C-alpha positions in Angstrom: 190.9 14.4 114.5 188.2 12.4 116.5 185.5 13.4 114.1 184.5 10.3 112.2 181.7 8.2 113.6 182.4 4.7 112.4 179.7 2.1 111.7 180.8 -1.5 112.1 181.1 -3.8 109.1 180.9 -7.5 109.5 183.6 -9.7 108.0 184.4 -13.3 108.5 186.7 -14.3 111.3 189.9 -15.9 110.0 190.8 -19.4 111.0 193.2 -19.6 113.9 196.2 -21.8 114.2 197.0 -23.2 117.7 200.3 -25.0 117.0 203.1 -22.9 118.6 205.2 -23.1 115.4 202.4 -22.0 113.1 200.7 -19.1 115.0 200.9 -16.3 112.5 199.8 -12.7 112.9 197.4 -12.9 110.0 195.2 -15.1 112.2 194.7 -12.1 114.5 193.1 -8.9 113.4 191.0 -7.3 116.0 188.6 -4.5 115.4 189.3 -0.9 115.9 186.8 0.2 118.5 185.1 3.1 120.1 184.3 1.4 123.4 181.8 2.8 125.9 182.1 2.0 129.6 179.7 -0.9 129.3 181.0 -2.3 126.0 181.8 -5.7 127.4 180.1 -5.5 130.8 176.6 -6.4 129.9 177.1 -10.0 129.0 177.7 -9.2 125.4 179.2 -12.1 123.4 182.9 -11.5 122.5 183.1 -10.8 118.7 185.8 -13.5 118.7 183.7 -16.2 120.4 183.3 -19.4 118.3 180.8 -19.1 115.6 180.6 -15.3 115.8 181.8 -12.7 113.3 184.4 -10.1 113.8 183.1 -6.5 113.8 185.3 -3.8 112.4 184.5 -0.2 111.4 187.7 -0.2 109.5 187.9 -0.7 105.7 188.1 -4.2 104.4 189.4 -5.1 100.9 186.7 -6.0 98.5 187.2 -7.9 95.3 185.7 -5.5 92.8 184.2 -2.0 92.7 180.5 -1.8 92.2 178.1 0.9 91.0 175.9 0.1 94.0 178.7 0.9 96.5 179.2 4.3 94.9 175.5 5.0 94.7 175.3 4.4 98.5 178.1 7.0 98.9 176.1 9.4 96.7 179.0 9.8 94.3 177.8 11.4 91.0 177.7 8.9 88.1 180.0 11.0 86.0 182.7 10.5 88.7 181.8 6.8 89.2 182.5 6.2 85.5 186.0 7.6 85.7 185.6 11.2 84.8 187.3 14.1 86.7 186.6 15.0 90.3 186.0 18.5 88.9 182.6 17.4 87.8 181.4 17.8 91.4 179.4 20.9 92.4 180.7 23.3 94.9 184.4 22.5 94.6 187.2 24.7 93.5 188.2 24.7 89.8 191.7 23.4 90.7 190.2 20.0 91.4 190.0 19.3 87.7 193.1 17.2 88.0 192.1 13.7 89.1 190.3 10.7 87.7 188.9 7.9 89.9 189.5 4.3 89.1 189.0 0.9 90.9 188.0 0.5 94.5 190.8 -0.3 97.0 188.7 -0.7 100.1 185.5 0.4 101.9 184.7 1.1 105.5 181.9 2.4 107.7 182.4 6.1 106.9 183.5 5.9 103.3 185.6 4.2 100.7 189.1 4.4 99.1 189.7 4.4 95.4 192.7 4.4 93.2 193.0 7.6 91.2 195.3 9.3 88.8 196.6 12.9 88.4 195.8 14.2 84.9 198.7 16.6 85.1 201.4 14.2 86.2 199.9 10.8 85.5 200.8 9.9 89.1 198.7 7.3 90.9 196.9 8.6 94.1 194.5 7.2 96.6 191.2 9.1 96.9 189.4 8.6 100.2 185.7 9.4 100.3 184.2 10.5 103.6 180.5 11.0 104.1 179.8 14.4 105.4 176.9 13.1 107.5 179.5 11.1 109.6 181.4 14.2 110.7 180.7 15.5 114.2 181.9 19.0 113.2 182.7 20.1 109.7 184.5 23.3 110.9 186.8 21.2 113.1 187.3 18.7 110.2 188.4 21.4 107.8 190.8 22.9 110.3 192.4 19.6 110.9 192.6 19.0 107.2 194.7 22.1 107.0 197.1 20.7 109.6 197.2 17.3 107.9 198.2 18.9 104.5 201.2 20.5 106.3 202.5 17.2 107.6 205.6 16.3 105.7 207.6 13.2 106.8 209.0 10.4 104.7 207.2 7.8 106.9 203.7 9.4 107.0 201.4 9.2 104.0 201.0 12.6 102.4 197.6 14.3 102.0 197.9 16.2 98.7 194.5 17.9 98.6 190.9 17.7 99.8 187.6 18.6 98.1 183.9 18.3 98.8 180.5 18.2 97.3 177.0 18.1 98.9 177.4 14.5 100.2 181.2 13.8 100.7 184.7 15.0 101.3 187.4 13.6 98.9 190.9 13.3 100.3 193.6 12.9 97.7 196.5 11.0 99.3 199.8 9.5 98.4 199.4 6.0 96.8 201.4 3.1 98.2 201.8 -0.1 96.0 203.5 -2.5 98.4 200.6 -3.5 100.5 200.3 -3.5 104.3 203.0 -4.4 106.8 200.5 -6.9 108.2 200.6 -8.8 104.9 204.4 -8.8 104.8 204.7 -10.0 108.4 202.1 -12.7 107.8 204.3 -14.2 105.2 207.2 -14.6 107.6 205.9 -17.3 110.0 208.1 -20.1 111.3 209.9 -21.7 108.4 213.4 -23.0 107.5 215.8 -21.0 105.4 218.0 -22.2 102.6 220.5 -23.6 105.1 217.7 -25.6 106.9 217.7 -23.3 109.9 214.6 -22.1 111.6 213.7 -18.4 111.2 210.7 -16.2 111.8 209.6 -12.7 111.3 211.3 -9.9 109.5 215.0 -10.2 108.8 217.0 -8.2 111.4 218.3 -5.5 109.0 214.8 -4.8 107.7 213.3 -5.0 111.3 215.9 -2.3 112.4 215.1 0.0 109.5 211.3 -0.3 110.0 211.7 0.2 113.8 213.6 3.5 113.0 210.9 4.6 110.5 208.0 3.8 112.9 209.6 5.7 115.7 210.6 8.6 113.5 207.1 9.0 112.2 205.7 8.8 115.7 208.2 11.4 117.0 207.3 13.8 114.2 203.6 13.5 114.9 204.2 14.1 118.6 206.4 17.1 117.7 203.4 18.4 115.9 201.2 17.8 119.0 199.3 15.0 117.3 198.6 11.5 118.7 197.7 8.8 116.2 196.0 6.4 118.7 195.7 3.5 116.3 199.1 2.4 115.4 199.0 -1.2 114.2 200.4 -3.4 111.4 197.4 -2.7 109.1 198.0 1.0 109.3 201.5 0.8 107.9 201.7 0.7 104.1 204.8 -0.2 102.2 205.6 2.5 99.6 206.8 0.3 96.8 206.9 -3.3 95.7 210.7 -3.6 96.0 212.6 -5.2 99.0 213.1 -2.7 101.8 210.6 -0.1 100.5 209.9 2.4 103.3 206.9 2.4 105.5 204.1 5.0 105.5 201.8 5.4 108.5 198.2 5.9 107.3 194.7 6.5 108.7 194.4 9.5 111.0 190.8 8.8 111.7 191.3 8.4 115.5 194.1 10.9 115.8 193.8 14.0 117.9 195.6 17.2 118.8 197.3 17.6 122.1 196.5 20.9 123.8 199.0 21.9 126.3 199.3 19.4 129.1 195.7 18.2 128.8 195.4 14.4 129.2 193.4 12.3 126.8 190.4 10.3 128.0 188.6 8.7 124.9 188.8 4.9 124.9 189.6 4.4 121.3 191.9 2.2 119.3 192.5 -1.5 118.4 192.4 -3.9 121.3 195.4 -5.9 120.1 197.7 -2.8 120.2 196.0 -0.7 122.8 198.1 0.7 125.6 196.9 -0.2 129.2 196.5 3.4 130.2 193.9 4.0 127.5 191.5 1.8 129.5 192.1 4.1 132.5 191.1 7.2 130.4 194.2 9.0 131.3 196.9 9.1 128.7 199.2 11.1 126.4 201.3 10.5 123.2 203.1 7.5 124.8 200.2 5.3 123.7 201.8 5.5 120.2 205.1 4.2 121.6 203.2 1.2 123.0 201.6 0.7 119.5 205.0 0.8 117.8 206.3 -1.7 120.4 203.4 -4.0 119.6 204.0 -3.7 115.9 207.7 -4.5 116.4 206.9 -7.5 118.7 204.7 -9.0 115.9 207.1 -8.1 113.2 209.9 -9.9 115.0 208.2 -13.2 115.8 204.9 -13.3 113.8 202.7 -13.5 116.8 201.4 -11.2 119.5 201.9 -11.4 123.2 198.2 -12.2 123.9 198.3 -16.0 124.3 197.9 -18.5 127.0 201.3 -19.8 128.0 200.0 -23.3 128.7 198.9 -24.2 125.2 199.8 -21.0 123.1 196.1 -20.5 122.2 195.3 -16.9 121.5 193.4 -14.9 124.1 189.9 -13.7 123.3 189.2 -10.0 123.1 187.6 -9.9 126.6 190.6 -11.7 128.0 192.9 -9.1 126.5 190.9 -6.3 128.0 191.0 -7.9 131.4 194.8 -8.3 131.1 195.1 -4.6 130.1 193.2 -3.7 133.3 195.5 -5.7 135.5 198.0 -3.4 137.3 200.4 -6.3 137.4 200.3 -7.0 133.7 203.2 -8.9 132.3 203.4 -9.6 128.6 204.1 -13.1 127.4 207.2 -14.0 125.2 207.3 -17.2 123.2 210.8 -18.1 124.1 211.3 -20.6 121.3 210.7 -17.8 118.8 212.5 -15.0 120.6 215.6 -17.2 120.9 215.9 -17.0 117.1 216.3 -13.2 117.4 219.3 -11.2 118.7 219.0 -9.9 122.2 219.1 -6.3 120.9 215.8 -6.9 119.1 214.1 -8.1 122.2 215.7 -5.3 124.3 214.2 -2.7 121.9 210.7 -4.2 122.0 210.8 -4.5 125.8 211.9 -0.9 126.1 208.8 0.2 124.2 206.4 -2.1 125.9 206.8 -0.8 129.4 203.5 -1.1 131.2 203.9 1.9 133.4 203.5 4.9 131.0 205.5 7.2 133.4 208.5 4.9 132.8 207.9 4.3 129.1 210.3 6.4 126.9 209.1 8.8 124.3 209.8 7.9 120.6 212.5 10.5 120.3 214.2 9.3 123.5 214.6 5.8 122.1 215.9 7.1 118.8 218.5 9.2 120.6 219.7 6.7 123.2 219.4 3.2 121.6 222.8 2.6 120.1 221.9 -0.6 118.3 218.9 1.1 116.6 221.1 4.0 115.6 223.7 1.7 114.1 221.3 -0.6 112.3 218.1 1.3 111.7 218.9 4.8 110.9 218.1 5.5 107.3 221.0 5.9 104.9 221.9 9.6 104.5 221.1 10.3 108.1 217.5 11.2 107.6 216.3 12.6 110.9 213.2 14.8 111.6 213.3 17.9 113.6 211.7 16.1 116.5 214.9 14.2 117.3 217.7 16.2 115.7 
């Protein structure tokens, strides 16, 4: 599904904490990139250098919806004012089922709005994609057919898709619990009710979310799809209650695996990018690395990209240099990891194996890790066909 040509949007770089006890993942949010060979080799200033802004083609949350935003997307005014999607020209009559409400976010290739089904009164998310951003509409439509067939409890559902002269409109499952990044960012080093230090997700929730992440990845891989941009921001929490399940979103960089063909596009988010992506020779195991990075950050509220001497976060160009190092070894903040059971660290280390030939597949971890099976497997024994 590598068919969207993203245009960077500038947003302010968040303030970074340098104290080892206060480094939280919300201070790190690197851009999702399409990097050419010379992206950082021509003396370009790192987007995370002091005084610079962070570039990201991904959607950012804006405060309010505006008429001007929708005019730029060429959305008809009747739809902008909340009438049915069926008012569009050149769409099937069956689209007369949804209304469009407030804006949820906007990115380089479109925007996401909250909508509602007229038939069921159910909330949905409606993603608007500019047709001019598509490399191939025929390919896009074929991949939409595949996406509508995906049915997994931890992957957001695509209910329907429509189009008019300017845009495609994707009607998707709506999640109310916010992103996993937001939840993890609220779990930085703090004392519990007993006065004991704690950090990251509680172990029972960590185990359940680990199972759900791996189950979703295993299902995609069973369907010959590689996500290629697994990160905390791409996991939505389905509801606002404790322990609500995760939903993997944003298939904008996903692609289909054809036979034993190796992938070569250098895409993804630097913070969670697998080392082999930089070598332009990889397969679905890059998603396992992405899950491992998400679990690392979920466990200790920081990423492994820091300088051990002073715990200051690495710049983006330093991370890329580290990814290119054949002797790469990830850093572990021992003070934080000592607050976690050894089983948690063992799971993370098993996923973050630098050599992809030695890194397990998602289904292998689910079928062999006894701790994960005892503590993470969803109640009722939910298990997709990829691992059963």
